[in-house]
Each structure stands twice: as C-alpha cells, then as structure tokens.
N, C-alpha and C positions, 0 to 999 in steps of 0.2 A: 573497509568495507564497500562493497559495491551495492548498487540497486538491483532488486530483484523483480522481475515482472512475472507473476505466475501464469501458467496458461489456463485457460478454461477448463473446468472439471466437473461443473453441474449442468451447464446449460449451453445449448447452442442458441444463438442468435442471428435470425435472418435480418432483422432490422436493429443494426447495432446503435441507432440513435445518433449517427454522425451528421453534424450540422452541415449544411450544403457548404461547398468550399474546403471542408476539411481533407486532408490527404489520406486515402485509405492506406492502413499499413504496407499492403502488398505493392503500392506504388511510390512509397516514401523512398526518396534518394539517401535520407539520413535518419538515424534513429529519433533526433529531435522530432522531426515531422510525424513520426509514426507514433510517439507517445499517446497523444490524446485518443486515436484511433483504438489503439491496442488497450488502453486503459477502460475504454467503454465496451470491451469485450470479455475482460476477465472476471474472474470472481473475488480476486483479491490481490492488492499490490502490497508486496512487503519490501521494505527499504529502510535506510537509514534517514537521518535528517540531510536531505539533498532536495535540489529542485524537483526530482520525482516526487517526493512527498508532498510539496506545496501544490504541483499540479494535479495530482491524484485528488487531494483534498479539495482543490477549486473546481474540479470536475464531479465532485460528490461519488467519486469511485470509493469502494470499501478500501481503506489502506491502514496497515499497520506500520508503525513507525518504531525502529530501535534507536534509544537514545542513551547517550552516555550519561552518568551520574552527575557531571558538569556541563549539562546541556545548555544551548541558547536560552535567553530569558524568556523568549516568546511562548515556550513550553510550559512555563511555570515551574514550581518546584516540586509538585507531587501531583499525583492521579493520573488516570488513564485516558482522559477526554480533553480535549482542547476546544475553546469556544471558537476558535477561527474554523475550524473544519468538523462537522457534525458526523461524518463518516469515517473519521480517523480514530484509531485506538493506539495509544502510546504505550510501548514497553520500555522502562527504564531500568538501567542498572541499579540493583541494590548495592552493590559494592563497585568502586572505581576500578575499571579494567575487566572486570567480569563478565565477558559477552557470554561465556557458556550458559550461565543461569537465565539470561534473557532470552537466548534462544530454546533454551528449554521449556521455558515458559510459553513461547510462540509455538513450538512444536506439539506441546499438550492441547493448546487452544485450537490449533489448525486440526489436530485429531478430532477433538470434540466438534469442531463446526462439520467436519466430513461425516461424522457418525450422524450428526443431526440431518444433514443433508440427504442421506441415504434411508432415512426412515420413511 
C-alpha cells in the first residue's frame, strides 16, 4: 500500500501557513521537500503507517492511517485515536489481511465528512 495525499476539496488557501524557508510544493525538486507544504494545503491525508503519517501528525494535519491488525506497538492495541498526534484517526483491520473492510470504513467516513462540508 502506498501513501495517498488527497487534493483540497473544500477550501482554497491564500495563506498556506508555510513557515519561512519551507519549500513551496511547486518549487520542490523532490517529493520529500514538497510533503510539508502540500500537507498544509489539503483537507485530509490518507496513508498507511509510513513516515507520511508521522509527518502529517507532527504538522497537525488531518490524517487517517490504515493499520494492519498486527501493527506497530506505538499505535496501541485498540482505538481510533493516538496520544502522539491529536489530528490523526486510526483505521485498524478487524481481521488480519482484510483491507477491504478498512477502506470501506474510510470511504463511508469520507462520504459523511463531504456531506457535512457541503451543508
């Protein structure tokens, strides 16, 4: 599974909150340099347990993380929240290897979020 960075869907930002010295995404020479700037401009980052998840969490960007049933100990054994990153929501496999169920839940939650944003 690869990380996915969603594009903005509900707002355009003139001031993207980029700290001075941060590379704008359009001037980045590689994706690593663009990640922080892009994450400040999107409504939601969706990824697996990768450095993208940790960077988004550290930037306090809204992020949903798909976790395997036997995930890293840092995520704990249960729950959708993590004390490390308040802006992060965890989507755990209920059964080992069943990613369909994880992404079905993510899809349902994303649809709900989009409905609420359009009200």
